[in-house]
N, C-alpha and C positions, 0 to 999 in steps of 0.2 A: 556234555555238561561238565566234563572234567576241567575245562579251561576256565569256567566261571568260578568266582570265589564263593565260598559258603556264606551263609547268613552271619555266622559267628565271626568270620574273618572280616566281612564288611563292617560289622559293628566295632571290631577292634581297630580297624583302620580309621573309621569315623571318630572313635574315641581318641586316637592318636592325633588326628587333625584338630580335633576340638582342644586337646591339651596344648598342642603347639600354638594354636591361635590364641588361647587364653594366656600362655606365657608371653607371646609377642605383644599382646595388648597390655599386659602388666608392665613389660619393659618400656613400651611406648608411653604409658601413663607416668612411669618414673622419670622418663626423659622430659616429658611435658611439664612435670612439676618443677623441674630445675630451670625452666625457661622463664624469662621475664615477659610480662604482657607488653603489648605495643604501647598502651597508655602510660604505663610506668616508665618504659624506655623513653618515650617522648618527654615526659616530665623531667626525667633525669637529664636529658640532653638540653632542655630549655634552661634548667638550673645551671648546668655546666657552662652554657653560652653566657648566661647572666654573670656568673662568677668570672669568666674570662674577660668580659667587657668591663667589669668593675676593676679587675686587676690592671687592665690596660689604661683605664682612666687614672688609677692611682699612680701608675708608672709615668703617665704624661704629666701629672701634677708634680711629681718628684723632679722630672726633667725640667719643667718650667721653673720650679723653685731653684734648681741648680743654675739655670741660665740667669735668673735674677741675681743670685749670689755672685756669679761671675761678673755680671755687669756692675754690681756695686763694688766689687773688688777692684775692677779697672778704674772706676770713678775715684775710689779711695787712693789708688796709686797716683792718679793725676793730681788729686788734692795734696797728697804728701809732697809731690814734686814741686808744685807751685807754692806750698807753704814753707817748705824747708830748703830745698835746693835753690830755687830762684832767688830768694833774698841773700843767700850766701854768695851767689854769683854776682848779684848787683853790688854787694859790699866789696867784693874783690875788684870789680870794675871801677868803683869809686876810689878805692885805694890806689889803683893803678893810675887813674886819671889825675888824682891829686898829686901823686908822686911825679908824674910827667909835668904837671902844671907848676909844681913847686920848683922843679929843676930848671925850667926855662925862665922863670921870673927873676 
């Protein structure tokens, strides 16, 4: 019987196990309190996806606006060329032709 623990020793060991288990459960509860529930996580992810989609749509709208401005700028350049440069060239051509025609008559 000397190898068997006494009743007091068994009670102490059981109290130690109980205290360790209680401490472990307390730590686990503290860790679980810091975790986010799956429902909240899914809601946050859906909101994030919606925000990303909205930002992508705004970026696409900005790019489309920039493309439209570039197209208008190219049209304005063509208009400026035809309104300013072409008449000057035609005037120079008329002057040249009249000078050639005046010299041969």
